[in-house]
VEXTOR-219423 format. One record per residue: residue number from 1; residue in one letter; x, y, z of N, C-alpha, C in turn. Coordinates in Angstrom, 2 decimals, padded with zeros to 5 digits. Layout:
REM VEXTOR-219423
nr / rest / n_px / n_py / n_pz / ca_px / ca_py / ca_pz / c_px / c_py / c_pz
NUM / A / X / Y / Z / X / Y / Z / X / Y / Z
...
***
This chain:
REM VEXTOR-219423
nr / rest / n_px / n_py / n_pz / ca_px / ca_py / ca_pz / c_px / c_py / c_pz
1 / M / 000.85 / -001.27 / -000.03 / -000.17 / -000.07 / -000.15 / 000.78 / 001.18 / -000.11
2 / G / 000.75 / 002.16 / -000.96 / 001.55 / 003.42 / -001.18 / 000.94 / 004.44 / 000.02
3 / G / 001.81 / 005.58 / 000.18 / 001.70 / 006.46 / 001.00 / 000.11 / 007.17 / 000.74
4 / R / -000.22 / 007.46 / -000.42 / -001.67 / 008.02 / -000.60 / -002.49 / 007.01 / -000.21
5 / S / -002.50 / 005.87 / -000.51 / -003.68 / 005.06 / 000.02 / -003.88 / 004.76 / 001.43
6 / L / -002.53 / 004.89 / 002.22 / -002.85 / 004.83 / 003.52 / -003.34 / 006.18 / 004.24
7 / V / -003.08 / 007.18 / 003.38 / -003.67 / 008.39 / 003.96 / -005.30 / 008.45 / 003.74
8 / R / -005.43 / 008.32 / 002.62 / -007.07 / 007.79 / 001.84 / -007.69 / 006.86 / 003.11
9 / A / -007.26 / 005.74 / 003.47 / -007.68 / 004.94 / 004.17 / -007.99 / 005.65 / 005.83
10 / A / -006.80 / 006.24 / 006.19 / -007.28 / 006.89 / 007.48 / -008.23 / 007.67 / 007.40
11 / R / -008.32 / 008.60 / 006.52 / -009.37 / 009.71 / 006.31 / -010.92 / 009.17 / 006.47
12 / S / -010.64 / 007.93 / 005.44 / -012.12 / 007.22 / 005.61 / -012.57 / 006.90 / 006.90
13 / A / -011.74 / 006.24 / 007.52 / -011.79 / 005.48 / 008.67 / -012.02 / 006.49 / 009.90
14 / L / -011.50 / 007.80 / 009.76 / -011.83 / 008.90 / 010.47 / -013.38 / 009.36 / 010.34
15 / A / -013.81 / 009.60 / 008.84 / -015.05 / 010.04 / 008.83 / -016.21 / 008.92 / 009.22
16 / L / -015.81 / 007.57 / 009.06 / -016.84 / 006.65 / 009.42 / -016.96 / 006.48 / 010.92
17 / A / -015.84 / 006.90 / 011.80 / -015.89 / 006.98 / 013.19 / -016.71 / 007.96 / 013.59
18 / R / -016.49 / 009.07 / 013.06 / -017.54 / 010.35 / 013.29 / -018.74 / 010.10 / 012.99
19 / C / -019.30 / 009.22 / 011.96 / -020.57 / 009.12 / 011.71 / -021.42 / 007.87 / 012.45
20 / R / -020.40 / 007.02 / 013.14 / -021.03 / 005.93 / 013.62 / -022.19 / 005.98 / 014.79
21 / G / -021.96 / 007.12 / 015.65 / -023.03 / 007.46 / 016.53 / -024.26 / 007.87 / 016.09
22 / S / -024.29 / 008.22 / 014.75 / -025.55 / 008.99 / 014.16 / -026.43 / 007.94 / 013.80
23 / P / -027.61 / 008.20 / 014.19 / -028.68 / 007.04 / 013.59 / -028.91 / 007.43 / 012.11
24 / Q / -028.83 / 008.43 / 011.49 / -028.99 / 008.73 / 010.10 / -027.71 / 008.28 / 009.26
25 / G / -026.45 / 008.21 / 009.90 / -025.19 / 007.67 / 009.27 / -024.94 / 008.94 / 008.25
26 / C / -024.09 / 009.10 / 007.59 / -023.35 / 010.13 / 006.65 / -024.41 / 010.23 / 005.33
27 / A / -025.05 / 011.20 / 005.80 / -026.06 / 011.89 / 004.63 / -025.26 / 012.22 / 003.39
28 / P / -025.68 / 012.02 / 002.11 / -024.78 / 012.60 / 001.05 / -024.96 / 014.13 / 001.06
29 / R / -024.02 / 014.72 / 000.47 / -024.12 / 016.24 / 000.42 / -025.30 / 016.77 / -000.52
30 / A / -026.03 / 017.67 / -000.42 / -027.03 / 018.20 / -000.93 / -026.40 / 019.09 / -002.03
31 / V / -027.20 / 019.30 / -003.37 / -027.03 / 020.34 / -004.42 / -027.16 / 021.52 / -003.65
32 / P / -026.46 / 022.61 / -003.64 / -026.61 / 024.07 / -003.04 / -028.18 / 024.43 / -003.77
33 / G / -029.15 / 024.79 / -002.82 / -030.31 / 025.35 / -003.43 / -031.22 / 024.24 / -003.71
34 / A / -031.14 / 023.01 / -003.56 / -032.12 / 021.82 / -003.62 / -032.71 / 021.67 / -002.31
35 / V / -033.99 / 021.21 / -002.41 / -034.77 / 020.95 / -001.07 / -035.06 / 019.65 / -001.21
36 / T / -034.47 / 019.03 / -000.27 / -034.94 / 017.50 / -000.02 / -036.59 / 017.18 / 000.48
37 / P / -037.30 / 016.55 / -000.06 / -038.86 / 016.44 / 000.36 / -038.75 / 016.00 / 001.64
38 / L / -039.85 / 016.61 / 002.61 / -040.05 / 015.89 / 003.76 / -040.88 / 014.79 / 003.70
39 / V / -040.34 / 013.56 / 004.14 / -041.26 / 012.71 / 004.12 / -041.98 / 012.42 / 005.39
40 / A / -043.27 / 012.09 / 005.37 / -044.07 / 012.42 / 006.56 / -043.82 / 011.23 / 007.66
41 / S / -043.39 / 009.93 / 007.13 / -042.97 / 008.89 / 008.12 / -041.67 / 009.40 / 008.72
42 / D / -040.56 / 010.01 / 008.08 / -039.42 / 010.30 / 008.80 / -039.51 / 011.06 / 009.85
43 / L / -040.76 / 011.93 / 010.20 / -040.97 / 012.75 / 011.17 / -041.70 / 012.00 / 012.26
44 / G / -042.28 / 010.74 / 011.66 / -043.26 / 010.09 / 012.72 / -044.58 / 010.64 / 012.65
45 / L / -045.00 / 011.51 / 011.45 / -046.20 / 011.96 / 011.17 / -047.26 / 011.11 / 010.92
46 / V / -047.00 / 009.97 / 010.37 / -048.06 / 009.00 / 010.20 / -048.09 / 007.78 / 011.09
47 / R / -048.96 / 007.54 / 011.86 / -049.03 / 006.62 / 012.87 / -050.32 / 005.78 / 012.58
48 / E / -050.19 / 004.53 / 012.78 / -051.33 / 003.52 / 012.31 / -052.25 / 003.99 / 011.50
49 / G / -051.47 / 004.19 / 010.09 / -052.24 / 004.59 / 008.80 / -053.09 / 005.82 / 008.90
50 / E / -053.09 / 006.63 / 009.69 / -053.78 / 008.04 / 009.77 / -052.64 / 008.95 / 010.00
51 / Q / -052.97 / 009.95 / 009.21 / -052.13 / 011.11 / 009.40 / -052.57 / 012.26 / 010.03
52 / R / -051.91 / 012.47 / 011.26 / -052.37 / 013.51 / 012.51 / -051.95 / 014.76 / 012.01
53 / D / -051.11 / 015.21 / 011.24 / -050.75 / 016.61 / 010.91 / -050.83 / 016.81 / 009.50
54 / F / -050.73 / 018.11 / 009.39 / -050.91 / 018.65 / 007.93 / -049.84 / 019.26 / 007.32
55 / V / -049.18 / 018.77 / 006.24 / -047.66 / 019.28 / 006.01 / -047.98 / 019.95 / 004.34
56 / L / -047.61 / 021.13 / 004.31 / -047.50 / 021.92 / 003.04 / -046.01 / 022.00 / 002.70
57 / H / -045.63 / 021.80 / 001.14 / -044.30 / 021.84 / 000.95 / -044.27 / 022.92 / -000.19
58 / R / -042.86 / 023.61 / -000.07 / -042.45 / 024.52 / -000.84 / -043.41 / 025.90 / -001.31
59 / R / -043.60 / 026.66 / -000.06 / -044.72 / 027.85 / -000.02 / -043.68 / 029.16 / 000.00
60 / L / -044.23 / 029.95 / -000.44 / -043.74 / 031.38 / -000.01 / -044.45 / 032.44 / 000.62
61 / A / -043.97 / 032.92 / 001.82 / -044.63 / 033.72 / 002.60 / -044.62 / 035.10 / 001.78
62 / R / -043.76 / 035.52 / 001.18 / -043.79 / 036.79 / 000.64 / -042.57 / 036.81 / -000.50
63 / P / -042.88 / 037.53 / -001.31 / -041.82 / 037.39 / -002.61 / -040.45 / 037.74 / -002.18
64 / D / -040.07 / 038.44 / -001.09 / -038.84 / 039.04 / -001.07 / -038.14 / 038.04 / 000.36
65 / L / -039.03 / 037.00 / 000.62 / -038.37 / 035.90 / 001.49 / -038.04 / 034.93 / 000.85
66 / P / -037.18 / 033.81 / 001.23 / -036.87 / 032.61 / 001.06 / -038.00 / 031.89 / 000.87
67 / V / -037.98 / 030.83 / 000.23 / -039.11 / 029.76 / 000.15 / -039.13 / 028.93 / 001.54
68 / L / -040.31 / 028.88 / 002.09 / -040.37 / 027.76 / 003.30 / -040.40 / 026.43 / 002.44
69 / D / -039.61 / 025.48 / 003.04 / -039.27 / 024.23 / 002.72 / -040.51 / 023.55 / 002.97
70 / H / -041.08 / 023.52 / 004.34 / -042.29 / 022.67 / 004.69 / -042.91 / 023.40 / 006.03
71 / V / -044.12 / 023.31 / 005.68 / -045.06 / 024.11 / 006.81 / -045.89 / 022.87 / 007.36
72 / I / -045.74 / 022.59 / 008.91 / -046.44 / 021.40 / 009.34 / -047.46 / 022.79 / 010.30
73 / V / -048.82 / 022.00 / 010.23 / -049.97 / 022.24 / 011.27 / -050.11 / 021.36 / 011.86
74 / A / -050.06 / 021.40 / 013.35 / -050.12 / 020.17 / 014.21 / -050.99 / 021.08 / 015.54
75 / A / -051.05 / 019.92 / 016.38 / -051.68 / 020.75 / 017.90 / -051.14 / 021.61 / 018.51
76 / T / -049.69 / 021.57 / 018.10 / -048.71 / 022.60 / 018.83 / -048.87 / 023.98 / 018.12
77 / G / -049.30 / 023.88 / 016.83 / -049.35 / 024.87 / 016.26 / -048.91 / 024.86 / 014.43
78 / V / -048.29 / 025.95 / 014.12 / -047.79 / 025.94 / 012.75 / -046.01 / 026.01 / 013.09
79 / W / -045.57 / 024.98 / 012.14 / -044.14 / 024.93 / 012.37 / -043.45 / 025.24 / 011.19
80 / L / -042.78 / 026.30 / 010.84 / -041.78 / 026.46 / 009.76 / -040.89 / 025.52 / 009.52
81 / V / -040.36 / 024.83 / 008.91 / -039.36 / 023.83 / 008.86 / -038.41 / 024.21 / 007.33
82 / R / -036.93 / 024.32 / 007.88 / -035.97 / 024.37 / 006.50 / -035.03 / 023.07 / 006.90
83 / R / -035.12 / 022.34 / 005.76 / -034.17 / 021.20 / 005.99 / -032.87 / 021.59 / 005.15
84 / E / -031.69 / 021.35 / 006.13 / -030.32 / 021.33 / 005.40 / -029.60 / 020.19 / 005.80
85 / H / -029.08 / 019.73 / 004.66 / -028.19 / 018.29 / 005.27 / -026.84 / 018.75 / 005.32
86 / V / -026.24 / 018.19 / 006.23 / -024.84 / 018.40 / 006.68 / -024.22 / 017.07 / 007.01
87 / R / -022.94 / 016.85 / 006.59 / -022.27 / 015.63 / 006.68 / -021.45 / 015.58 / 007.90
88 / C / -022.25 / 014.64 / 008.60 / -021.52 / 014.55 / 010.20 / -020.71 / 015.47 / 010.69
89 / A / -021.30 / 016.71 / 010.77 / -020.58 / 017.69 / 011.28 / -021.27 / 017.91 / 012.83
90 / R / -020.44 / 018.57 / 013.55 / -021.00 / 018.89 / 015.22 / -021.70 / 020.02 / 015.18
91 / V / -022.87 / 020.14 / 015.80 / -023.41 / 021.42 / 015.68 / -023.63 / 022.12 / 017.17
92 / T / -023.19 / 023.35 / 017.08 / -023.06 / 023.89 / 018.39 / -023.62 / 025.38 / 018.33
93 / V / -024.17 / 026.09 / 019.33 / -024.60 / 027.43 / 019.58 / -023.94 / 027.96 / 020.59
94 / R / -023.27 / 029.23 / 020.37 / -022.31 / 029.82 / 021.20 / -022.93 / 031.10 / 021.13
95 / R / -022.55 / 032.04 / 022.21 / -022.63 / 033.53 / 022.12 / -021.31 / 034.03 / 021.95
96 / R / -021.41 / 035.27 / 021.06 / -020.23 / 035.83 / 020.79 / -019.60 / 036.57 / 022.13
97 / H / -020.36 / 037.06 / 022.92 / -020.05 / 037.84 / 023.92 / -021.22 / 037.45 / 025.15
98 / L / -020.67 / 037.88 / 026.31 / -021.70 / 037.30 / 027.60 / -023.09 / 037.78 / 027.26
99 / T / -023.60 / 039.07 / 026.57 / -024.71 / 039.35 / 026.21 / -024.94 / 039.37 / 024.47
100 / G / -024.05 / 038.94 / 023.97 / -024.14 / 038.96 / 022.32 / -025.17 / 038.16 / 021.93
101 / A / -025.51 / 038.18 / 020.41 / -026.02 / 037.47 / 019.66 / -025.72 / 035.80 / 019.58
102 / P / -026.45 / 034.66 / 019.58 / -025.88 / 033.36 / 019.57 / -025.65 / 033.20 / 017.89
103 / T / -024.53 / 032.40 / 017.92 / -024.08 / 031.76 / 016.51 / -024.41 / 030.46 / 016.46
104 / L / -024.72 / 030.13 / 015.35 / -024.77 / 028.54 / 015.10 / -023.54 / 028.22 / 014.33
105 / R / -023.01 / 027.19 / 014.71 / -021.54 / 026.67 / 014.00 / -021.79 / 025.11 / 013.86
106 / I / -021.71 / 024.87 / 012.52 / -022.03 / 023.50 / 012.09 / -020.36 / 023.26 / 011.55
107 / G / -019.64 / 022.24 / 012.15 / -018.46 / 022.05 / 011.98 / -017.77 / 023.05 / 012.50
108 / D / -017.04 / 023.78 / 011.37 / -015.91 / 024.97 / 012.00 / -016.55 / 025.93 / 011.37
109 / R / -017.67 / 026.09 / 010.84 / -018.29 / 027.40 / 009.84 / -019.33 / 028.18 / 010.95
110 / D / -019.43 / 029.40 / 010.68 / -020.46 / 030.04 / 011.17 / -021.83 / 030.28 / 010.45
111 / R / -022.84 / 029.26 / 010.55 / -024.11 / 029.02 / 009.72 / -025.05 / 029.68 / 010.21
112 / T / -025.00 / 031.02 / 011.07 / -026.00 / 031.67 / 011.66 / -027.26 / 032.07 / 010.56
113 / G / -026.53 / 032.37 / 009.44 / -027.29 / 032.84 / 008.21 / -028.45 / 031.84 / 007.57
114 / L / -028.61 / 030.71 / 008.13 / -029.43 / 029.81 / 007.77 / -030.94 / 030.04 / 008.60
115 / V / -030.71 / 030.59 / 009.86 / -031.77 / 030.84 / 010.69 / -032.38 / 032.34 / 010.55
116 / R / -031.37 / 033.15 / 009.99 / -031.77 / 034.58 / 009.97 / -033.14 / 034.86 / 009.56
117 / A / -033.67 / 034.40 / 008.26 / -034.55 / 034.71 / 007.62 / -035.93 / 034.25 / 008.17
118 / F / -035.67 / 033.35 / 009.35 / -037.16 / 032.93 / 009.89 / -037.78 / 034.03 / 010.98
119 / D / -037.03 / 034.87 / 011.17 / -037.75 / 036.15 / 012.00 / -038.84 / 036.51 / 010.99
120 / E / -038.48 / 037.22 / 009.95 / -039.34 / 037.34 / 008.94 / -040.38 / 036.52 / 008.46
121 / Q / -040.04 / 035.36 / 008.27 / -040.87 / 034.40 / 007.88 / -042.09 / 034.22 / 008.74
122 / V / -041.40 / 033.90 / 010.17 / -042.38 / 033.81 / 011.34 / -043.39 / 035.09 / 011.26
123 / T / -042.96 / 036.39 / 011.25 / -043.68 / 037.46 / 010.97 / -045.05 / 037.60 / 009.98
124 / A / -044.25 / 037.25 / 008.72 / -045.06 / 037.21 / 007.72 / -046.47 / 035.88 / 007.74
125 / V / -046.06 / 034.94 / 008.40 / -046.98 / 033.81 / 008.52 / -047.97 / 033.97 / 009.85
126 / R / -047.55 / 034.93 / 010.60 / -048.48 / 035.41 / 011.84 / -049.39 / 036.43 / 011.30
127 / S / -048.95 / 037.32 / 010.33 / -049.88 / 038.23 / 009.86 / -050.77 / 037.68 / 008.66
128 / M / -050.57 / 036.41 / 008.35 / -051.49 / 035.92 / 007.36 / -052.55 / 035.35 / 008.11
129 / L / -052.18 / 034.75 / 009.43 / -053.25 / 034.05 / 010.15 / -053.65 / 035.07 / 011.07
130 / F / -054.05 / 036.18 / 010.86 / -054.79 / 036.95 / 011.82 / -056.25 / 036.75 / 012.31
131 / D / -056.65 / 035.71 / 011.47 / -058.34 / 035.24 / 012.15 / -057.81 / 033.91 / 012.96
132 / F / -056.69 / 033.65 / 013.05 / -056.31 / 032.26 / 013.90 / -055.44 / 032.70 / 014.76
133 / L / -055.60 / 033.46 / 015.81 / -054.84 / 033.92 / 016.90 / -054.25 / 033.00 / 017.84
134 / D / -055.16 / 031.85 / 017.85 / -054.87 / 030.71 / 018.96 / -053.76 / 029.84 / 018.47
135 / A / -053.47 / 030.13 / 017.06 / -052.16 / 029.06 / 016.50 / -050.86 / 029.90 / 016.65
136 / P / -050.12 / 029.17 / 017.59 / -048.56 / 029.67 / 017.74 / -047.83 / 029.33 / 016.40
137 / V / -047.03 / 030.19 / 015.95 / -046.00 / 030.00 / 014.88 / -044.66 / 029.92 / 015.29
138 / Q / -044.18 / 028.95 / 015.01 / -042.73 / 028.71 / 015.39 / -041.77 / 028.20 / 014.36
139 / A / -040.55 / 028.25 / 014.42 / -039.82 / 027.53 / 013.01 / -038.72 / 026.89 / 013.77
140 / A / -038.33 / 025.95 / 012.94 / -037.31 / 024.94 / 013.21 / -036.26 / 024.61 / 011.93
141 / L / -035.19 / 024.69 / 012.18 / -033.95 / 024.44 / 011.35 / -033.90 / 022.73 / 011.39
142 / L / -034.05 / 021.87 / 010.63 / -033.91 / 020.43 / 010.68 / -032.51 / 020.25 / 009.76
143 / L / -031.68 / 019.41 / 010.77 / -030.40 / 019.10 / 010.17 / -030.15 / 017.53 / 010.30
144 / P / -030.76 / 016.76 / 009.53 / -030.19 / 015.31 / 009.47 / -028.87 / 014.67 / 009.17
145 / G / -028.49 / 013.94 / 009.70 / -027.01 / 013.56 / 009.48 / -025.86 / 014.51 / 010.39
146 / A / -026.28 / 015.30 / 011.27 / -025.47 / 016.19 / 012.12 / -025.13 / 015.69 / 013.44
147 / E / -024.08 / 016.06 / 014.05 / -024.15 / 015.49 / 015.55 / -024.49 / 016.42 / 016.44
148 / F / -025.46 / 016.42 / 017.21 / -025.93 / 017.03 / 018.27 / -025.45 / 016.83 / 019.61
149 / P / -025.53 / 017.67 / 020.63 / -025.13 / 017.55 / 022.10 / -026.26 / 016.60 / 022.44
150 / L / -026.28 / 015.65 / 023.49 / -026.73 / 014.49 / 023.78 / -028.21 / 014.98 / 024.84
151 / L / -027.94 / 016.06 / 025.70 / -028.88 / 016.05 / 026.58 / -029.81 / 017.79 / 026.72
152 / R / -029.61 / 018.38 / 025.48 / -030.16 / 019.61 / 025.33 / -030.58 / 020.07 / 023.83
153 / T / -031.53 / 020.75 / 023.69 / -032.17 / 021.10 / 022.57 / -031.62 / 022.40 / 022.41
154 / L / -031.04 / 022.55 / 021.13 / -030.23 / 023.91 / 020.55 / -030.98 / 024.97 / 019.94
155 / T / -031.13 / 026.08 / 020.43 / -032.02 / 026.94 / 020.09 / -030.99 / 028.24 / 019.62
156 / V / -031.56 / 029.03 / 018.35 / -030.67 / 030.26 / 017.90 / -032.17 / 031.15 / 018.30
157 / G / -031.85 / 032.24 / 019.03 / -033.01 / 033.26 / 019.28 / -034.14 / 032.43 / 019.67
158 / D / -035.29 / 032.56 / 018.93 / -036.50 / 031.69 / 019.42 / -036.70 / 030.35 / 018.46
159 / H / -035.70 / 029.97 / 017.95 / -035.80 / 028.95 / 016.69 / -034.87 / 027.65 / 017.18
160 / L / -035.57 / 026.62 / 016.99 / -034.96 / 025.33 / 017.22 / -034.11 / 024.93 / 016.22
161 / V / -033.09 / 024.27 / 016.68 / -032.10 / 023.76 / 015.66 / -032.11 / 022.17 / 015.87
162 / V / -032.73 / 021.38 / 015.24 / -033.14 / 019.97 / 015.79 / -032.82 / 018.82 / 014.73
163 / R / -032.61 / 017.56 / 015.16 / -032.57 / 016.50 / 014.37 / -034.08 / 015.91 / 014.10
164 / P / -034.27 / 015.20 / 013.07 / -035.71 / 014.86 / 013.00 / -036.58 / 014.27 / 014.25
165 / S / -035.92 / 013.30 / 014.96 / -036.64 / 012.83 / 016.31 / -037.12 / 013.87 / 017.29
166 / Q / -036.11 / 014.84 / 017.09 / -036.49 / 016.13 / 018.15 / -037.53 / 016.70 / 017.68
167 / L / -037.69 / 017.24 / 016.28 / -038.93 / 017.71 / 015.83 / -040.03 / 016.93 / 015.93
168 / A / -039.97 / 015.88 / 016.00 / -041.16 / 015.09 / 015.85 / -041.93 / 015.18 / 017.48
169 / T / -040.71 / 014.98 / 018.36 / -041.43 / 015.32 / 019.75 / -041.78 / 016.59 / 019.78
170 / H / -041.51 / 017.58 / 019.26 / -042.00 / 018.96 / 019.65 / -043.28 / 019.11 / 018.87
171 / V / -043.31 / 018.71 / 017.75 / -044.57 / 018.83 / 016.78 / -045.78 / 018.11 / 017.64
172 / H / -045.39 / 016.84 / 018.11 / -046.63 / 015.55 / 018.55 / -046.89 / 016.10 / 020.53
173 / A / -046.20 / 017.10 / 020.65 / -046.57 / 017.38 / 022.18 / -048.00 / 018.04 / 022.19
174 / R / -048.35 / 018.04 / 023.30 / -050.00 / 018.93 / 023.31 / -049.85 / 020.04 / 023.07
175 / G / -050.85 / 020.65 / 022.58 / -050.92 / 022.03 / 021.91 / -052.13 / 022.51 / 022.40
176 / P / -052.70 / 023.90 / 021.85 / -053.85 / 024.53 / 021.96 / -054.70 / 024.26 / 020.96
177 / L / -054.33 / 023.55 / 019.84 / -055.32 / 023.32 / 018.55 / -055.96 / 021.88 / 018.50
178 / R / -057.15 / 021.89 / 018.26 / -057.72 / 020.34 / 018.24 / -057.58 / 020.09 / 016.57
179 / R / -057.71 / 018.93 / 016.40 / -057.76 / 018.37 / 014.92 / -058.56 / 019.42 / 014.01
180 / S / -059.63 / 019.69 / 014.20 / -060.65 / 020.25 / 013.44 / -060.17 / 021.94 / 013.07
181 / R / -059.54 / 022.36 / 014.48 / -058.77 / 023.72 / 014.14 / -057.38 / 023.62 / 013.37
182 / A / -056.85 / 022.51 / 013.53 / -055.69 / 022.62 / 012.68 / -055.79 / 022.34 / 011.66
183 / R / -056.96 / 021.62 / 010.90 / -057.55 / 021.71 / 009.71 / -057.93 / 022.86 / 008.87
184 / E / -058.40 / 023.61 / 009.72 / -058.84 / 025.20 / 009.17 / -057.66 / 025.78 / 009.21
185 / V / -056.70 / 025.79 / 009.95 / -055.44 / 026.53 / 009.85 / -054.68 / 026.27 / 008.45
186 / A / -054.66 / 024.85 / 008.38 / -054.03 / 024.36 / 007.25 / -054.46 / 024.58 / 005.89
187 / Q / -055.96 / 024.63 / 005.68 / -056.49 / 025.24 / 004.66 / -056.60 / 026.85 / 004.60
188 / A / -056.50 / 027.60 / 005.39 / -056.11 / 028.84 / 005.22 / -054.49 / 028.95 / 004.81
189 / L / -053.73 / 028.34 / 005.17 / -052.65 / 028.63 / 004.75 / -052.11 / 028.00 / 003.28
190 / D / -053.26 / 027.14 / 003.21 / -053.09 / 026.66 / 001.68 / -053.34 / 027.65 / 000.58
191 / A / -054.21 / 028.25 / 001.11 / -054.95 / 029.33 / 000.13 / -054.10 / 030.59 / 000.38
192 / R / -053.48 / 030.93 / 001.26 / -052.73 / 032.23 / 001.28 / -051.45 / 032.24 / 000.90
193 / L / -050.68 / 031.02 / 001.37 / -049.21 / 031.00 / 000.93 / -049.34 / 030.68 / -000.55
194 / D / -048.28 / 031.39 / -001.12 / -048.08 / 031.10 / -002.84 / -047.14 / 029.96 / -003.07
***
């Protein structure tokens, strides 16, 4: 075995060791700008053959804002979900200073920009739901294939940064909406979002 082959083998073994603890393994790197469709069964949204939640895909709240990858309407309210594939990178949230804004770090890079648009998107969707004041609007960045801390949920401002199983836990918690009211909210969003 030559020197280059040994280096490649060592790098492969190191990458495999980093991904081994992750339930998703190493997810393939997505094409920039491409959106991976959210499968309801991945989030545990389909149970016993009955879909409990309402999911809308690729919607636009306002022309000047990025596309909402997924909008989930459940008993806990309306969830704006952006899904980004990362490749076995450690995810951390740190504060720049004692009272500074939090920064999202994926691997060694500052990726706070992934959650910056959520503030305006949440405000735009809340203004669309002016007749549904009982429906809370929340946002989550979904990172399948990433390495998260074991005992805490990461947040950047008011927005969650989660793996798919954590998102399912938050979506399926008890909330203020009954199924009939969630259906009305989903129908209103379907008509109002482009």
